[in-house]
mmCIF entry with sequence, helices, sheets and N, C-alpha, C, O atoms, coordinates in Angstrom:
data_MODEL
# 
_entry.id   MODEL 
# 
_entity.id                         1 
_entity.type                       polymer 
_entity.pdbx_number_of_molecules   1 
# 
_entity_poly.entity_id                      1 
_entity_poly.type                           'polypeptide(L)' 
_entity_poly.nstd_linkage                   no 
_entity_poly.nstd_monomer                   no 
_entity_poly.pdbx_seq_one_letter_code       MLGEEGLARPCGPAEGPFADVLLATLVRHINQEVIHHLAEVCLLRDLYLHTGGGDG 
_entity_poly.pdbx_seq_one_letter_code_can   MLGEEGLARPCGPAEGPFADVLLATLVRHINQEVIHHLAEVCLLRDLYLHTGGGDG 
_entity_poly.pdbx_strand_id                 A 
# 
loop_
_entity_poly_seq.entity_id 
_entity_poly_seq.num 
_entity_poly_seq.mon_id 
_entity_poly_seq.hetero 
1 1  MET n 
1 2  LEU n 
1 3  GLY n 
1 4  GLU n 
1 5  GLU n 
1 6  GLY n 
1 7  LEU n 
1 8  ALA n 
1 9  ARG n 
1 10 PRO n 
1 11 CYS n 
1 12 GLY n 
1 13 PRO n 
1 14 ALA n 
1 15 GLU n 
1 16 GLY n 
1 17 PRO n 
1 18 PHE n 
1 19 ALA n 
1 20 ASP n 
1 21 VAL n 
1 22 LEU n 
1 23 LEU n 
1 24 ALA n 
1 25 THR n 
1 26 LEU n 
1 27 VAL n 
1 28 ARG n 
1 29 HIS n 
1 30 ILE n 
1 31 ASN n 
1 32 GLN n 
1 33 GLU n 
1 34 VAL n 
1 35 ILE n 
1 36 HIS n 
1 37 HIS n 
1 38 LEU n 
1 39 ALA n 
1 40 GLU n 
1 41 VAL n 
1 42 CYS n 
1 43 LEU n 
1 44 LEU n 
1 45 ARG n 
1 46 ASP n 
1 47 LEU n 
1 48 TYR n 
1 49 LEU n 
1 50 HIS n 
1 51 THR n 
1 52 GLY n 
1 53 GLY n 
1 54 GLY n 
1 55 ASP n 
1 56 GLY n 
# 
_struct_asym.id          A 
_struct_asym.entity_id   1 
# 
loop_
_struct_conf.conf_type_id 
_struct_conf.id 
_struct_conf.pdbx_PDB_helix_id 
_struct_conf.beg_label_comp_id 
_struct_conf.beg_label_asym_id 
_struct_conf.beg_label_seq_id 
_struct_conf.pdbx_beg_PDB_ins_code 
_struct_conf.end_label_comp_id 
_struct_conf.end_label_asym_id 
_struct_conf.end_label_seq_id 
_struct_conf.pdbx_end_PDB_ins_code 
_struct_conf.beg_auth_comp_id 
_struct_conf.beg_auth_asym_id 
_struct_conf.beg_auth_seq_id 
_struct_conf.end_auth_comp_id 
_struct_conf.end_auth_asym_id 
_struct_conf.end_auth_seq_id 
_struct_conf.pdbx_PDB_helix_class 
_struct_conf.details 
_struct_conf.pdbx_PDB_helix_length 
HELX_P HELX_P1 AA1 GLY A 3  ? LEU A 7  ? GLY A 3  LEU A 7  1 ? 5  
HELX_P HELX_P2 AA2 PRO A 13 ? PHE A 18 ? PRO A 13 PHE A 18 5 ? 6  
HELX_P HELX_P3 AA3 LEU A 23 ? HIS A 50 ? LEU A 23 HIS A 50 1 ? 28 
# 
_struct_conf_type.id          HELX_P 
_struct_conf_type.criteria    ? 
_struct_conf_type.reference   ? 
# 
loop_
_atom_site.group_PDB 
_atom_site.id 
_atom_site.type_symbol 
_atom_site.label_atom_id 
_atom_site.label_alt_id 
_atom_site.label_comp_id 
_atom_site.label_asym_id 
_atom_site.label_entity_id 
_atom_site.label_seq_id 
_atom_site.pdbx_PDB_ins_code 
_atom_site.Cartn_x 
_atom_site.Cartn_y 
_atom_site.Cartn_z 
_atom_site.occupancy 
_atom_site.B_iso_or_equiv 
_atom_site.pdbx_formal_charge 
_atom_site.auth_seq_id 
_atom_site.auth_comp_id 
_atom_site.auth_asym_id 
_atom_site.auth_atom_id 
_atom_site.pdbx_PDB_model_num 
ATOM 1   N N  . MET A 1 1  ? 6.976   -16.642 17.591  1.00 0.00 ? 1  MET A N  1 
ATOM 2   C CA . MET A 1 1  ? 7.260   -17.312 16.364  1.00 0.00 ? 1  MET A CA 1 
ATOM 3   C C  . MET A 1 1  ? 6.142   -18.244 16.054  1.00 0.00 ? 1  MET A C  1 
ATOM 4   O O  . MET A 1 1  ? 5.537   -18.820 16.958  1.00 0.00 ? 1  MET A O  1 
ATOM 5   N N  . LEU A 1 2  ? 5.856   -18.405 14.796  1.00 0.00 ? 2  LEU A N  1 
ATOM 6   C CA . LEU A 1 2  ? 4.666   -19.205 14.329  1.00 0.00 ? 2  LEU A CA 1 
ATOM 7   C C  . LEU A 1 2  ? 4.987   -20.687 14.420  1.00 0.00 ? 2  LEU A C  1 
ATOM 8   O O  . LEU A 1 2  ? 4.110   -21.467 14.792  1.00 0.00 ? 2  LEU A O  1 
ATOM 9   N N  . GLY A 1 3  ? 6.163   -21.099 14.108  1.00 0.00 ? 3  GLY A N  1 
ATOM 10  C CA . GLY A 1 3  ? 6.477   -22.519 13.996  1.00 0.00 ? 3  GLY A CA 1 
ATOM 11  C C  . GLY A 1 3  ? 5.861   -23.171 12.875  1.00 0.00 ? 3  GLY A C  1 
ATOM 12  O O  . GLY A 1 3  ? 5.164   -22.508 12.107  1.00 0.00 ? 3  GLY A O  1 
ATOM 13  N N  . GLU A 1 4  ? 6.065   -24.538 12.682  1.00 0.00 ? 4  GLU A N  1 
ATOM 14  C CA . GLU A 1 4  ? 5.481   -25.267 11.610  1.00 0.00 ? 4  GLU A CA 1 
ATOM 15  C C  . GLU A 1 4  ? 3.991   -25.256 11.536  1.00 0.00 ? 4  GLU A C  1 
ATOM 16  O O  . GLU A 1 4  ? 3.405   -25.062 10.472  1.00 0.00 ? 4  GLU A O  1 
ATOM 17  N N  . GLU A 1 5  ? 3.359   -25.471 12.706  1.00 0.00 ? 5  GLU A N  1 
ATOM 18  C CA . GLU A 1 5  ? 1.933   -25.606 12.909  1.00 0.00 ? 5  GLU A CA 1 
ATOM 19  C C  . GLU A 1 5  ? 1.349   -24.118 12.517  1.00 0.00 ? 5  GLU A C  1 
ATOM 20  O O  . GLU A 1 5  ? 0.373   -24.048 11.770  1.00 0.00 ? 5  GLU A O  1 
ATOM 21  N N  . GLY A 1 6  ? 1.932   -23.004 13.008  1.00 0.00 ? 6  GLY A N  1 
ATOM 22  C CA . GLY A 1 6  ? 1.320   -21.711 12.671  1.00 0.00 ? 6  GLY A CA 1 
ATOM 23  C C  . GLY A 1 6  ? 1.514   -21.323 11.256  1.00 0.00 ? 6  GLY A C  1 
ATOM 24  O O  . GLY A 1 6  ? 0.654   -20.644 10.696  1.00 0.00 ? 6  GLY A O  1 
ATOM 25  N N  . LEU A 1 7  ? 2.673   -21.738 10.590  1.00 0.00 ? 7  LEU A N  1 
ATOM 26  C CA . LEU A 1 7  ? 2.764   -21.449 9.079   1.00 0.00 ? 7  LEU A CA 1 
ATOM 27  C C  . LEU A 1 7  ? 1.931   -22.306 8.230   1.00 0.00 ? 7  LEU A C  1 
ATOM 28  O O  . LEU A 1 7  ? 1.710   -22.013 7.055   1.00 0.00 ? 7  LEU A O  1 
ATOM 29  N N  . ALA A 1 8  ? 1.432   -23.429 8.832   1.00 0.00 ? 8  ALA A N  1 
ATOM 30  C CA . ALA A 1 8  ? 0.577   -24.368 7.941   1.00 0.00 ? 8  ALA A CA 1 
ATOM 31  C C  . ALA A 1 8  ? -0.887  -24.089 8.086   1.00 0.00 ? 8  ALA A C  1 
ATOM 32  O O  . ALA A 1 8  ? -1.708  -24.804 7.511   1.00 0.00 ? 8  ALA A O  1 
ATOM 33  N N  . ARG A 1 9  ? -1.276  -22.984 8.900   1.00 0.00 ? 9  ARG A N  1 
ATOM 34  C CA . ARG A 1 9  ? -2.600  -22.634 8.982   1.00 0.00 ? 9  ARG A CA 1 
ATOM 35  C C  . ARG A 1 9  ? -3.007  -21.573 7.887   1.00 0.00 ? 9  ARG A C  1 
ATOM 36  O O  . ARG A 1 9  ? -2.147  -20.845 7.392   1.00 0.00 ? 9  ARG A O  1 
ATOM 37  N N  . PRO A 1 10 ? -4.249  -21.503 7.542   1.00 0.00 ? 10 PRO A N  1 
ATOM 38  C CA . PRO A 1 10 ? -4.715  -20.417 6.691   1.00 0.00 ? 10 PRO A CA 1 
ATOM 39  C C  . PRO A 1 10 ? -4.605  -19.018 7.246   1.00 0.00 ? 10 PRO A C  1 
ATOM 40  O O  . PRO A 1 10 ? -4.690  -18.772 8.449   1.00 0.00 ? 10 PRO A O  1 
ATOM 41  N N  . CYS A 1 11 ? -4.409  -18.097 6.286   1.00 0.00 ? 11 CYS A N  1 
ATOM 42  C CA . CYS A 1 11 ? -4.227  -16.665 6.652   1.00 0.00 ? 11 CYS A CA 1 
ATOM 43  C C  . CYS A 1 11 ? -5.540  -16.173 7.441   1.00 0.00 ? 11 CYS A C  1 
ATOM 44  O O  . CYS A 1 11 ? -5.406  -15.438 8.420   1.00 0.00 ? 11 CYS A O  1 
ATOM 45  N N  . GLY A 1 12 ? -6.672  -16.541 7.052   1.00 0.00 ? 12 GLY A N  1 
ATOM 46  C CA . GLY A 1 12 ? -7.825  -16.087 7.751   1.00 0.00 ? 12 GLY A CA 1 
ATOM 47  C C  . GLY A 1 12 ? -8.481  -14.859 6.952   1.00 0.00 ? 12 GLY A C  1 
ATOM 48  O O  . GLY A 1 12 ? -8.053  -14.424 5.884   1.00 0.00 ? 12 GLY A O  1 
ATOM 49  N N  . PRO A 1 13 ? -9.568  -14.387 7.638   1.00 0.00 ? 13 PRO A N  1 
ATOM 50  C CA . PRO A 1 13 ? -10.441 -13.351 6.855   1.00 0.00 ? 13 PRO A CA 1 
ATOM 51  C C  . PRO A 1 13 ? -9.590  -11.935 6.719   1.00 0.00 ? 13 PRO A C  1 
ATOM 52  O O  . PRO A 1 13 ? -10.021 -11.043 5.989   1.00 0.00 ? 13 PRO A O  1 
ATOM 53  N N  . ALA A 1 14 ? -8.500  -11.798 7.377   1.00 0.00 ? 14 ALA A N  1 
ATOM 54  C CA . ALA A 1 14 ? -7.849  -10.565 7.190   1.00 0.00 ? 14 ALA A CA 1 
ATOM 55  C C  . ALA A 1 14 ? -7.249  -10.337 5.854   1.00 0.00 ? 14 ALA A C  1 
ATOM 56  O O  . ALA A 1 14 ? -6.998  -9.196  5.466   1.00 0.00 ? 14 ALA A O  1 
ATOM 57  N N  . GLU A 1 15 ? -7.000  -11.446 5.104   1.00 0.00 ? 15 GLU A N  1 
ATOM 58  C CA . GLU A 1 15 ? -6.468  -11.463 3.830   1.00 0.00 ? 15 GLU A CA 1 
ATOM 59  C C  . GLU A 1 15 ? -7.502  -11.565 2.685   1.00 0.00 ? 15 GLU A C  1 
ATOM 60  O O  . GLU A 1 15 ? -7.178  -11.946 1.560   1.00 0.00 ? 15 GLU A O  1 
ATOM 61  N N  . GLY A 1 16 ? -8.734  -11.216 3.014   1.00 0.00 ? 16 GLY A N  1 
ATOM 62  C CA . GLY A 1 16 ? -9.851  -11.202 2.007   1.00 0.00 ? 16 GLY A CA 1 
ATOM 63  C C  . GLY A 1 16 ? -9.908  -12.405 1.182   1.00 0.00 ? 16 GLY A C  1 
ATOM 64  O O  . GLY A 1 16 ? -10.058 -13.512 1.700   1.00 0.00 ? 16 GLY A O  1 
ATOM 65  N N  . PRO A 1 17 ? -9.790  -12.233 -0.126  1.00 0.00 ? 17 PRO A N  1 
ATOM 66  C CA . PRO A 1 17 ? -10.024 -13.392 -1.022  1.00 0.00 ? 17 PRO A CA 1 
ATOM 67  C C  . PRO A 1 17 ? -8.818  -14.488 -0.958  1.00 0.00 ? 17 PRO A C  1 
ATOM 68  O O  . PRO A 1 17 ? -8.824  -15.544 -1.591  1.00 0.00 ? 17 PRO A O  1 
ATOM 69  N N  . PHE A 1 18 ? -7.849  -14.079 -0.139  1.00 0.00 ? 18 PHE A N  1 
ATOM 70  C CA . PHE A 1 18 ? -6.621  -15.079 0.046   1.00 0.00 ? 18 PHE A CA 1 
ATOM 71  C C  . PHE A 1 18 ? -6.771  -15.679 1.384   1.00 0.00 ? 18 PHE A C  1 
ATOM 72  O O  . PHE A 1 18 ? -5.778  -16.193 1.899   1.00 0.00 ? 18 PHE A O  1 
ATOM 73  N N  . ALA A 1 19 ? -7.958  -15.674 2.040   1.00 0.00 ? 19 ALA A N  1 
ATOM 74  C CA . ALA A 1 19 ? -8.185  -16.186 3.450   1.00 0.00 ? 19 ALA A CA 1 
ATOM 75  C C  . ALA A 1 19 ? -7.690  -17.672 3.557   1.00 0.00 ? 19 ALA A C  1 
ATOM 76  O O  . ALA A 1 19 ? -7.160  -18.072 4.593   1.00 0.00 ? 19 ALA A O  1 
ATOM 77  N N  . ASP A 1 20 ? -7.870  -18.460 2.493   1.00 0.00 ? 20 ASP A N  1 
ATOM 78  C CA . ASP A 1 20 ? -7.476  -19.923 2.581   1.00 0.00 ? 20 ASP A CA 1 
ATOM 79  C C  . ASP A 1 20 ? -6.048  -20.174 2.240   1.00 0.00 ? 20 ASP A C  1 
ATOM 80  O O  . ASP A 1 20 ? -5.622  -21.327 2.310   1.00 0.00 ? 20 ASP A O  1 
ATOM 81  N N  . VAL A 1 21 ? -5.266  -19.188 1.875   1.00 0.00 ? 21 VAL A N  1 
ATOM 82  C CA . VAL A 1 21 ? -3.841  -19.386 1.601   1.00 0.00 ? 21 VAL A CA 1 
ATOM 83  C C  . VAL A 1 21 ? -3.059  -19.605 2.820   1.00 0.00 ? 21 VAL A C  1 
ATOM 84  O O  . VAL A 1 21 ? -3.332  -18.939 3.818   1.00 0.00 ? 21 VAL A O  1 
ATOM 85  N N  . LEU A 1 22 ? -2.149  -20.440 2.843   1.00 0.00 ? 22 LEU A N  1 
ATOM 86  C CA . LEU A 1 22 ? -1.368  -20.759 4.036   1.00 0.00 ? 22 LEU A CA 1 
ATOM 87  C C  . LEU A 1 22 ? -0.445  -19.638 4.443   1.00 0.00 ? 22 LEU A C  1 
ATOM 88  O O  . LEU A 1 22 ? 0.096   -18.959 3.570   1.00 0.00 ? 22 LEU A O  1 
ATOM 89  N N  . LEU A 1 23 ? -0.244  -19.419 5.685   1.00 0.00 ? 23 LEU A N  1 
ATOM 90  C CA . LEU A 1 23 ? 0.575   -18.310 6.173   1.00 0.00 ? 23 LEU A CA 1 
ATOM 91  C C  . LEU A 1 23 ? 2.029   -18.411 5.589   1.00 0.00 ? 23 LEU A C  1 
ATOM 92  O O  . LEU A 1 23 ? 2.631   -17.398 5.233   1.00 0.00 ? 23 LEU A O  1 
ATOM 93  N N  . ALA A 1 24 ? 2.550   -19.617 5.507   1.00 0.00 ? 24 ALA A N  1 
ATOM 94  C CA . ALA A 1 24 ? 3.819   -19.682 4.933   1.00 0.00 ? 24 ALA A CA 1 
ATOM 95  C C  . ALA A 1 24 ? 3.882   -19.062 3.480   1.00 0.00 ? 24 ALA A C  1 
ATOM 96  O O  . ALA A 1 24 ? 4.852   -18.396 3.122   1.00 0.00 ? 24 ALA A O  1 
ATOM 97  N N  . THR A 1 25 ? 2.876   -19.297 2.721   1.00 0.00 ? 25 THR A N  1 
ATOM 98  C CA . THR A 1 25 ? 2.887   -18.666 1.329   1.00 0.00 ? 25 THR A CA 1 
ATOM 99  C C  . THR A 1 25 ? 2.780   -17.061 1.455   1.00 0.00 ? 25 THR A C  1 
ATOM 100 O O  . THR A 1 25 ? 3.395   -16.366 0.646   1.00 0.00 ? 25 THR A O  1 
ATOM 101 N N  . LEU A 1 26 ? 2.029   -16.497 2.430   1.00 0.00 ? 26 LEU A N  1 
ATOM 102 C CA . LEU A 1 26 ? 2.017   -15.173 2.565   1.00 0.00 ? 26 LEU A CA 1 
ATOM 103 C C  . LEU A 1 26 ? 3.501   -14.725 3.061   1.00 0.00 ? 26 LEU A C  1 
ATOM 104 O O  . LEU A 1 26 ? 4.046   -13.748 2.547   1.00 0.00 ? 26 LEU A O  1 
ATOM 105 N N  . VAL A 1 27 ? 4.017   -15.354 3.905   1.00 0.00 ? 27 VAL A N  1 
ATOM 106 C CA . VAL A 1 27 ? 5.442   -14.926 4.449   1.00 0.00 ? 27 VAL A CA 1 
ATOM 107 C C  . VAL A 1 27 ? 6.370   -14.906 3.199   1.00 0.00 ? 27 VAL A C  1 
ATOM 108 O O  . VAL A 1 27 ? 7.056   -13.911 2.965   1.00 0.00 ? 27 VAL A O  1 
ATOM 109 N N  . ARG A 1 28 ? 6.393   -15.989 2.407   1.00 0.00 ? 28 ARG A N  1 
ATOM 110 C CA . ARG A 1 28 ? 7.281   -16.116 1.285   1.00 0.00 ? 28 ARG A CA 1 
ATOM 111 C C  . ARG A 1 28 ? 6.949   -15.029 0.273   1.00 0.00 ? 28 ARG A C  1 
ATOM 112 O O  . ARG A 1 28 ? 7.889   -14.470 -0.292  1.00 0.00 ? 28 ARG A O  1 
ATOM 113 N N  . HIS A 1 29 ? 5.671   -14.673 -0.012  1.00 0.00 ? 29 HIS A N  1 
ATOM 114 C CA . HIS A 1 29 ? 5.361   -13.544 -0.914  1.00 0.00 ? 29 HIS A CA 1 
ATOM 115 C C  . HIS A 1 29 ? 5.866   -12.299 -0.347  1.00 0.00 ? 29 HIS A C  1 
ATOM 116 O O  . HIS A 1 29 ? 6.569   -11.584 -1.061  1.00 0.00 ? 29 HIS A O  1 
ATOM 117 N N  . ILE A 1 30 ? 5.587   -11.943 0.881   1.00 0.00 ? 30 ILE A N  1 
ATOM 118 C CA . ILE A 1 30 ? 6.151   -10.741 1.499   1.00 0.00 ? 30 ILE A CA 1 
ATOM 119 C C  . ILE A 1 30 ? 7.638   -10.608 1.421   1.00 0.00 ? 30 ILE A C  1 
ATOM 120 O O  . ILE A 1 30 ? 8.172   -9.520  1.204   1.00 0.00 ? 30 ILE A O  1 
ATOM 121 N N  . ASN A 1 31 ? 8.302   -11.712 1.598   1.00 0.00 ? 31 ASN A N  1 
ATOM 122 C CA . ASN A 1 31 ? 9.820   -11.707 1.565   1.00 0.00 ? 31 ASN A CA 1 
ATOM 123 C C  . ASN A 1 31 ? 10.259  -11.402 0.152   1.00 0.00 ? 31 ASN A C  1 
ATOM 124 O O  . ASN A 1 31 ? 11.198  -10.635 -0.059  1.00 0.00 ? 31 ASN A O  1 
ATOM 125 N N  . GLN A 1 32 ? 9.547   -12.033 -0.876  1.00 0.00 ? 32 GLN A N  1 
ATOM 126 C CA . GLN A 1 32 ? 10.002  -11.732 -2.301  1.00 0.00 ? 32 GLN A CA 1 
ATOM 127 C C  . GLN A 1 32 ? 9.772   -10.207 -2.609  1.00 0.00 ? 32 GLN A C  1 
ATOM 128 O O  . GLN A 1 32 ? 10.568  -9.540  -3.269  1.00 0.00 ? 32 GLN A O  1 
ATOM 129 N N  . GLU A 1 33 ? 8.650   -9.735  -2.088  1.00 0.00 ? 33 GLU A N  1 
ATOM 130 C CA . GLU A 1 33 ? 8.295   -8.340  -2.391  1.00 0.00 ? 33 GLU A CA 1 
ATOM 131 C C  . GLU A 1 33 ? 9.304   -7.438  -1.801  1.00 0.00 ? 33 GLU A C  1 
ATOM 132 O O  . GLU A 1 33 ? 9.717   -6.500  -2.483  1.00 0.00 ? 33 GLU A O  1 
ATOM 133 N N  . VAL A 1 34 ? 9.749   -7.629  -0.587  1.00 0.00 ? 34 VAL A N  1 
ATOM 134 C CA . VAL A 1 34 ? 10.588  -6.838  0.115   1.00 0.00 ? 34 VAL A CA 1 
ATOM 135 C C  . VAL A 1 34 ? 11.961  -6.764  -0.718  1.00 0.00 ? 34 VAL A C  1 
ATOM 136 O O  . VAL A 1 34 ? 12.468  -5.683  -1.015  1.00 0.00 ? 34 VAL A O  1 
ATOM 137 N N  . ILE A 1 35 ? 12.518  -8.004  -1.068  1.00 0.00 ? 35 ILE A N  1 
ATOM 138 C CA . ILE A 1 35 ? 13.716  -8.084  -1.825  1.00 0.00 ? 35 ILE A CA 1 
ATOM 139 C C  . ILE A 1 35 ? 13.565  -7.413  -3.110  1.00 0.00 ? 35 ILE A C  1 
ATOM 140 O O  . ILE A 1 35 ? 14.531  -6.760  -3.505  1.00 0.00 ? 35 ILE A O  1 
ATOM 141 N N  . HIS A 1 36 ? 12.511  -7.466  -3.831  1.00 0.00 ? 36 HIS A N  1 
ATOM 142 C CA . HIS A 1 36 ? 12.295  -6.847  -5.130  1.00 0.00 ? 36 HIS A CA 1 
ATOM 143 C C  . HIS A 1 36 ? 12.279  -5.266  -5.008  1.00 0.00 ? 36 HIS A C  1 
ATOM 144 O O  . HIS A 1 36 ? 12.931  -4.553  -5.770  1.00 0.00 ? 36 HIS A O  1 
ATOM 145 N N  . HIS A 1 37 ? 11.519  -4.802  -4.034  1.00 0.00 ? 37 HIS A N  1 
ATOM 146 C CA . HIS A 1 37 ? 11.460  -3.412  -3.921  1.00 0.00 ? 37 HIS A CA 1 
ATOM 147 C C  . HIS A 1 37 ? 12.800  -2.834  -3.321  1.00 0.00 ? 37 HIS A C  1 
ATOM 148 O O  . HIS A 1 37 ? 13.177  -1.737  -3.732  1.00 0.00 ? 37 HIS A O  1 
ATOM 149 N N  . LEU A 1 38 ? 13.459  -3.432  -2.480  1.00 0.00 ? 38 LEU A N  1 
ATOM 150 C CA . LEU A 1 38 ? 14.722  -2.938  -1.965  1.00 0.00 ? 38 LEU A CA 1 
ATOM 151 C C  . LEU A 1 38 ? 15.757  -2.990  -3.124  1.00 0.00 ? 38 LEU A C  1 
ATOM 152 O O  . LEU A 1 38 ? 16.579  -2.079  -3.230  1.00 0.00 ? 38 LEU A O  1 
ATOM 153 N N  . ALA A 1 39 ? 15.740  -3.986  -3.958  1.00 0.00 ? 39 ALA A N  1 
ATOM 154 C CA . ALA A 1 39 ? 16.623  -3.936  -5.089  1.00 0.00 ? 39 ALA A CA 1 
ATOM 155 C C  . ALA A 1 39 ? 16.351  -2.640  -6.100  1.00 0.00 ? 39 ALA A C  1 
ATOM 156 O O  . ALA A 1 39 ? 17.247  -2.049  -6.702  1.00 0.00 ? 39 ALA A O  1 
ATOM 157 N N  . GLU A 1 40 ? 15.082  -2.350  -6.156  1.00 0.00 ? 40 GLU A N  1 
ATOM 158 C CA . GLU A 1 40 ? 14.779  -1.153  -7.032  1.00 0.00 ? 40 GLU A CA 1 
ATOM 159 C C  . GLU A 1 40 ? 15.335  0.080   -6.298  1.00 0.00 ? 40 GLU A C  1 
ATOM 160 O O  . GLU A 1 40 ? 15.960  0.937   -6.923  1.00 0.00 ? 40 GLU A O  1 
ATOM 161 N N  . VAL A 1 41 ? 15.101  0.176   -4.922  1.00 0.00 ? 41 VAL A N  1 
ATOM 162 C CA . VAL A 1 41 ? 15.671  1.366   -4.258  1.00 0.00 ? 41 VAL A CA 1 
ATOM 163 C C  . VAL A 1 41 ? 17.285  1.433   -4.461  1.00 0.00 ? 41 VAL A C  1 
ATOM 164 O O  . VAL A 1 41 ? 17.857  2.496   -4.704  1.00 0.00 ? 41 VAL A O  1 
ATOM 165 N N  . CYS A 1 42 ? 17.879  0.335   -4.350  1.00 0.00 ? 42 CYS A N  1 
ATOM 166 C CA . CYS A 1 42 ? 19.355  0.346   -4.599  1.00 0.00 ? 42 CYS A CA 1 
ATOM 167 C C  . CYS A 1 42 ? 19.707  0.905   -5.936  1.00 0.00 ? 42 CYS A C  1 
ATOM 168 O O  . CYS A 1 42 ? 20.517  1.826   -6.044  1.00 0.00 ? 42 CYS A O  1 
ATOM 169 N N  . LEU A 1 43 ? 19.070  0.324   -7.017  1.00 0.00 ? 43 LEU A N  1 
ATOM 170 C CA . LEU A 1 43 ? 19.160  0.769   -8.294  1.00 0.00 ? 43 LEU A CA 1 
ATOM 171 C C  . LEU A 1 43 ? 18.974  2.303   -8.421  1.00 0.00 ? 43 LEU A C  1 
ATOM 172 O O  . LEU A 1 43 ? 19.791  2.991   -9.032  1.00 0.00 ? 43 LEU A O  1 
ATOM 173 N N  . LEU A 1 44 ? 17.946  2.781   -7.864  1.00 0.00 ? 44 LEU A N  1 
ATOM 174 C CA . LEU A 1 44 ? 17.694  4.289   -7.958  1.00 0.00 ? 44 LEU A CA 1 
ATOM 175 C C  . LEU A 1 44 ? 18.797  5.063   -7.286  1.00 0.00 ? 44 LEU A C  1 
ATOM 176 O O  . LEU A 1 44 ? 19.262  6.097   -7.765  1.00 0.00 ? 44 LEU A O  1 
ATOM 177 N N  . ARG A 1 45 ? 19.206  4.503   -6.125  1.00 0.00 ? 45 ARG A N  1 
ATOM 178 C CA . ARG A 1 45 ? 20.282  5.155   -5.407  1.00 0.00 ? 45 ARG A CA 1 
ATOM 179 C C  . ARG A 1 45 ? 21.618  5.105   -6.080  1.00 0.00 ? 45 ARG A C  1 
ATOM 180 O O  . ARG A 1 45 ? 22.422  6.024   -5.929  1.00 0.00 ? 45 ARG A O  1 
ATOM 181 N N  . ASP A 1 46 ? 21.868  4.088   -6.797  1.00 0.00 ? 46 ASP A N  1 
ATOM 182 C CA . ASP A 1 46 ? 23.099  4.097   -7.688  1.00 0.00 ? 46 ASP A CA 1 
ATOM 183 C C  . ASP A 1 46 ? 22.987  4.958   -8.868  1.00 0.00 ? 46 ASP A C  1 
ATOM 184 O O  . ASP A 1 46 ? 23.987  5.587   -9.215  1.00 0.00 ? 46 ASP A O  1 
ATOM 185 N N  . LEU A 1 47 ? 21.899  5.063   -9.523  1.00 0.00 ? 47 LEU A N  1 
ATOM 186 C CA . LEU A 1 47 ? 21.600  5.912   -10.512 1.00 0.00 ? 47 LEU A CA 1 
ATOM 187 C C  . LEU A 1 47 ? 21.769  7.389   -10.222 1.00 0.00 ? 47 LEU A C  1 
ATOM 188 O O  . LEU A 1 47 ? 22.311  8.166   -11.009 1.00 0.00 ? 47 LEU A O  1 
ATOM 189 N N  . TYR A 1 48 ? 21.289  7.715   -9.084  1.00 0.00 ? 48 TYR A N  1 
ATOM 190 C CA . TYR A 1 48 ? 21.261  8.990   -8.524  1.00 0.00 ? 48 TYR A CA 1 
ATOM 191 C C  . TYR A 1 48 ? 22.678  9.476   -8.363  1.00 0.00 ? 48 TYR A C  1 
ATOM 192 O O  . TYR A 1 48 ? 23.075  10.581  -8.735  1.00 0.00 ? 48 TYR A O  1 
ATOM 193 N N  . LEU A 1 49 ? 23.409  8.541   -7.769  1.00 0.00 ? 49 LEU A N  1 
ATOM 194 C CA . LEU A 1 49 ? 24.859  8.894   -7.383  1.00 0.00 ? 49 LEU A CA 1 
ATOM 195 C C  . LEU A 1 49 ? 25.752  8.976   -8.679  1.00 0.00 ? 49 LEU A C  1 
ATOM 196 O O  . LEU A 1 49 ? 26.688  9.774   -8.736  1.00 0.00 ? 49 LEU A O  1 
ATOM 197 N N  . HIS A 1 50 ? 25.444  8.144   -9.696  1.00 0.00 ? 50 HIS A N  1 
ATOM 198 C CA . HIS A 1 50 ? 26.210  8.126   -10.889 1.00 0.00 ? 50 HIS A CA 1 
ATOM 199 C C  . HIS A 1 50 ? 25.727  9.264   -11.949 1.00 0.00 ? 50 HIS A C  1 
ATOM 200 O O  . HIS A 1 50 ? 26.345  9.390   -13.006 1.00 0.00 ? 50 HIS A O  1 
ATOM 201 N N  . THR A 1 51 ? 24.783  9.961   -11.691 1.00 0.00 ? 51 THR A N  1 
ATOM 202 C CA . THR A 1 51 ? 24.355  11.071  -12.591 1.00 0.00 ? 51 THR A CA 1 
ATOM 203 C C  . THR A 1 51 ? 24.617  12.361  -11.999 1.00 0.00 ? 51 THR A C  1 
ATOM 204 O O  . THR A 1 51 ? 24.075  13.350  -12.493 1.00 0.00 ? 51 THR A O  1 
ATOM 205 N N  . GLY A 1 52 ? 25.441  12.483  -10.923 1.00 0.00 ? 52 GLY A N  1 
ATOM 206 C CA . GLY A 1 52 ? 25.774  13.657  -10.308 1.00 0.00 ? 52 GLY A CA 1 
ATOM 207 C C  . GLY A 1 52 ? 24.904  14.147  -9.310  1.00 0.00 ? 52 GLY A C  1 
ATOM 208 O O  . GLY A 1 52 ? 25.145  15.225  -8.767  1.00 0.00 ? 52 GLY A O  1 
ATOM 209 N N  . GLY A 1 53 ? 23.821  13.403  -8.983  1.00 0.00 ? 53 GLY A N  1 
ATOM 210 C CA . GLY A 1 53 ? 22.921  13.873  -7.966  1.00 0.00 ? 53 GLY A CA 1 
ATOM 211 C C  . GLY A 1 53 ? 23.428  13.906  -6.540  1.00 0.00 ? 53 GLY A C  1 
ATOM 212 O O  . GLY A 1 53 ? 22.827  14.537  -5.670  1.00 0.00 ? 53 GLY A O  1 
ATOM 213 N N  . GLY A 1 54 ? 24.573  13.201  -6.296  1.00 0.00 ? 54 GLY A N  1 
ATOM 214 C CA . GLY A 1 54 ? 25.155  13.303  -4.893  1.00 0.00 ? 54 GLY A CA 1 
ATOM 215 C C  . GLY A 1 54 ? 26.193  14.452  -4.739  1.00 0.00 ? 54 GLY A C  1 
ATOM 216 O O  . GLY A 1 54 ? 26.788  14.617  -3.674  1.00 0.00 ? 54 GLY A O  1 
ATOM 217 N N  . ASP A 1 55 ? 26.386  15.202  -5.771  1.00 0.00 ? 55 ASP A N  1 
ATOM 218 C CA . ASP A 1 55 ? 27.384  16.262  -5.708  1.00 0.00 ? 55 ASP A CA 1 
ATOM 219 C C  . ASP A 1 55 ? 26.996  17.500  -4.927  1.00 0.00 ? 55 ASP A C  1 
ATOM 220 O O  . ASP A 1 55 ? 27.795  18.405  -4.688  1.00 0.00 ? 55 ASP A O  1 
ATOM 221 N N  . GLY A 1 56 ? 25.657  17.495  -4.519  1.00 0.00 ? 56 GLY A N  1 
ATOM 222 C CA . GLY A 1 56 ? 25.218  18.507  -3.685  1.00 0.00 ? 56 GLY A CA 1 
ATOM 223 C C  . GLY A 1 56 ? 25.060  19.906  -4.357  1.00 0.00 ? 56 GLY A C  1 
ATOM 224 O O  . GLY A 1 56 ? 24.674  20.869  -3.695  1.00 0.00 ? 56 GLY A O  1 
# 
């Protein structure tokens, strides 16, 4: 676990132009992206099932 100190440090050179951004910001961004994309997957799943795609 990173803890408060770990999340308060910069990302470092692995993040290229965002090297100075705090790790907490990167974690928050990744979390938002995962939620966003999984919501899209759920939408596509529901559309598929409601258009007869699941009837085989």
